[in-house]
C-alpha positions, 0 to 999 in steps of 0.5 A, spaced: 500 500 500 502 507 498 504 511 504 498 516 503 500 523 503 507 522 501 506 518 494 506 522 487 503 518 481 506 520 474 508 527 477 501 529 477 497 526 482 499 526 490 495 520 494 491 523 499 488 517 502 485 510 501 478 510 499 476 503 498 477 496 495 473 493 489 474 486 486 480 487 482 482 494 484 484 499 490 481 506 490 485 512 493 483 519 493 488 524 490 490 531 488 491 533 481 497 537 482 496 541 475 488 543 476 489 543 484 482 538 484 481 532 488 480 526 484 479 518 485 485 514 482 484 506 481 489 501 481 489 494 479 491 490 485 498 487 484 496 480 484 492 482 477 498 485 474 500 479 470 498 479 462 491 475 463 486 478 459 480 476 463 483 480 469 484 486 464 477 486 462 474 485 469 478 491 471 476 495 465 468 493 466 469 495 474 472 502 472 466 502 466 471 502 460 467 497 457 
């Protein structure tokens, strides 16, 4: 898990705190450093970061990309 309030993602988002978890992902509240707005960032859980197509499809459905 990230150390909240100390982790910067892609030089753009500062993780503020952990919001929750879904079936295949973890959700964090973050600050967009460019716009100064709060956003939610969803990360695929580490055990699903392999190249398995089923896991990717499940994650994409969870974030409503499919």
